[in-house]
Phi, psi and omega in degrees: 000323178295319179296321179295321178297314179298316180298322180293335179277343181285151179299323182270354179059230185297329182303318181284338183268338185303317180302321177299317180295317180296314180297314180299315182294320178296315178298319178299315178300316179298314182291320178296316179289342175279313186277326186282142175244023178288165181291345179268356182264157174283350177052049186296332181302325183262010182252011174071242186305316176301325176292318177300318180294319180297314179296317181293322177295322178297321177297314179297326182291338176299317179295314180295322179298317178300318179292321178295330179296337176248024173064032177226057184291342181249017177303127186299326178294315182293317179299319180295321178292322177297319178295317178301313179298319178300311183292318176304308184295322180297313178300317181293318178299319180294318178295321178297327176294324176295315180299323183263016188307316183293322181277350181264019179306129181097345176272151185264055183282164179300319181296327178290332181277316188243357178090161185293322183296312180293326179294321176297324177295317177300315180298320179295317179298323177291321178293328174294321175296325177297315177304313179296319182293335176286319183283327186304315180299332177284321177294329179269006179063027171290325176237148179293136186298334180297338182272000177302329179302330182288334179267356182302318177302320179292324179293317180299315179295320179300320180291340178284346182298322182303316181298315181296321179292320180293336177266006182059032176265075189296317180298315180297321181296313182289332175289323175297319178299318180296314179297317180297317178301312181300315179296321180295313180295322177295319179298315180292328176295316179296315179302320181294332182273343183285000000 
């Protein structure tokens, strides 16, 4: 009701408010289909990679939802940060499935299908895509290149993930991804304020 009141005060009315509603509803559908095991649900939690993608997309939608709240859901800076968050989280979710392989018996995770070694390679390739996604907004001039120095700590930690994966140190790898994500988001928050 508060959102409807705000929308009614806006010059564009519902048109400016619709992206927030669409993002919120999509995230809700993803989460319900992830958590629910009813016959009407997609039961994504037990379907492995589709579940990882759903959770990661939900994380990215938080960023988009915030941007939609100020009527800029397609802002190129925000979309690039949402993609970065999606890729970080996807790599981490996949590694966590490797880490939890023994307790996930009966779930259709990626690691159960292709084994831990190949799954670690997939997670590494996604983390490599994350690295590219961090640099790309600077290359496309969404952010000024001089601020690239602020994301360097997150990039250095991100590059350390390969070593941990090659040593089958899954917990350490997903913790590095988490630290790198936090540093990256803090860097972009600072860049946005400069």
